[in-house]
VOBA-1610 file (N, C-alpha, C; in pm, whole numbers, padded with zeros to 5 digits, always signed):
BEGIN
Unk+11585+13038+07464Unk+11476+13067+07553Unk+11523+13054+07698Unk+11491+13148+07780Unk+11529+13145+07920Unk+11426+13067+08002Unk+11474+12973+08086Unk+11379+12895+08167Unk+11305+12987+08267Unk+11180+12956+08290Unk+11100+13030+08387Unk+11127+12978+08527Unk+11157+13068+08622Unk+11181+13019+08760Unk+11061+12942+08813Unk+11088+12844+08898Unk+10981+12758+08951Unk+10869+12833+09018Unk+10903+12941+09088Unk+10798+13015+09160Unk+10710+13098+09067Unk+10741+13102+08940Unk+10661+13178+08846Unk+10595+13090+08737Unk+10620+12960+08740Unk+10569+12871+08635Unk+10417+12855+08636Unk+10359+12851+08752Unk+10216+12821+08762Unk+10129+12943+08770Unk+10171+13052+08712Unk+10094+13176+08721Unk+09961+13168+08647Unk+09948+13072+08558Unk+09821+13059+08482Unk+09720+12968+08553Unk+09764+12901+08657Unk+09672+12812+08727Unk+09570+12892+08806Unk+09452+12837+08816Unk+09345+12902+08892Unk+09339+12843+09033Unk+09312+12925+09130Unk+09310+12875+09269Unk+09204+12768+09292Unk+09098+12766+09213Unk+08993+12669+09232Unk+09024+12532+09169Unk+09144+12522+09109Unk+09186+12395+09046Unk+09307+12337+09120Unk+09302+12211+09150Unk+09417+12144+09211Unk+09520+12105+09105Unk+09646+12102+09142Unk+09749+12071+09047Unk+09864+11999+09117Unk+09898+11881+09071Unk+10012+11807+09122Unk+10126+11823+09024Unk+10232+11891+09065Unk+10345+11911+08973Unk+10435+11788+08966Unk+10451+11719+09079Unk+10540+11601+09075Unk+10506+11509+09193Unk+10514+11383+09170Unk+10496+11284+09275Unk+10607+11182+09256Unk+10687+11164+09357Unk+10797+11066+09346Unk+10791+10968+09463Unk+10846+10851+09438Unk+10852+10747+09538Unk+10995+10698+09545Unk+11043+10676+09665Unk+11181+10628+09685Unk+11199+10495+09611Unk+11316+10476+09552Unk+11341+10352+09477Unk+11317+10227+09561Unk+11343+10231+09688Unk+11326+10113+09772Unk+11181+10079+09798Unk+11088+10171+09770Unk+10945+10146+09797Unk+10862+10141+09668Unk+10927+10139+09555Unk+10855+10130+09429Unk+10794+09991+09410Unk+10689+09984+09328Unk+10620+09860+09295Unk+10550+09798+09416Unk+10517+09886+09516Unk+10447+09840+09634Unk+10316+09916+09656Unk+10277+09996+09558Unk+10152+10071+09569Unk+10161+10202+09644Unk+10281+10243+09681Unk+10299+10367+09758Unk+10253+10486+09677Unk+10295+10494+09551Unk+10257+10608+09467Unk+10105+10617+09447Unk+10044+10502+09426Unk+09898+10500+09410Unk+09826+10545+09536Unk+09877+10502+09653Unk+09816+10549+09779Unk+09836+10697+09799Unk+09954+10748+09766Unk+09980+10893+09778Unk+09884+10973+09687Unk+09869+10926+09567Unk+09781+10995+09472Unk+09635+10987+09518Unk+09594+10874+09568Unk+09455+10857+09618Unk+09430+10949+09736Unk+09527+10960+09827Unk+09512+11048+09944Unk+09508+11195+09901Unk+09586+11231+09802Unk+09586+11366+09749Unk+09454+11398+09685Unk+09402+11306+09607Unk+09269+11324+09545Unk+09162+11343+09651Unk+09168+11266+09758Unk+09068+11275+09864Unk+09077+11409+09938Unk+09199+11463+09952Unk+09219+11587+10025Unk+09196+11710+09939Unk+09188+11692+09808Unk+09169+11804+09716Unk+09030+11862+09732Unk+09021+11992+09752Unk+08890+12057+09772Unk+08834+12115+09645Unk+08908+12113+09536Unk+08862+12168+09411Unk+08787+12060+09331Unk+08711+12104+09235Unk+08638+12011+09150Unk+08725+11949+09041Unk+08843+12005+09021Unk+08936+11955+08919Unk+09074+11936+08983Unk+09140+11827+08943Unk+09276+11801+08989Unk+09357+11759+08868Unk+09456+11837+08836Unk+09542+11812+08718Unk+09671+11746+08763Unk+09717+11650+08683Unk+09842+11583+08710Unk+09936+11597+08592
//
């Protein structure tokens, strides 16, 4: 099976739905709540009624 290029992977997503493909935190800042704060800020900024992770 041939991998699908990244720019074509989300063709099934609907514009009215939010989608987080990846969230990473630098190793030096892990276990400090940085990821949770990033996710919370993303949820707050999301204008759609659904947010998929």
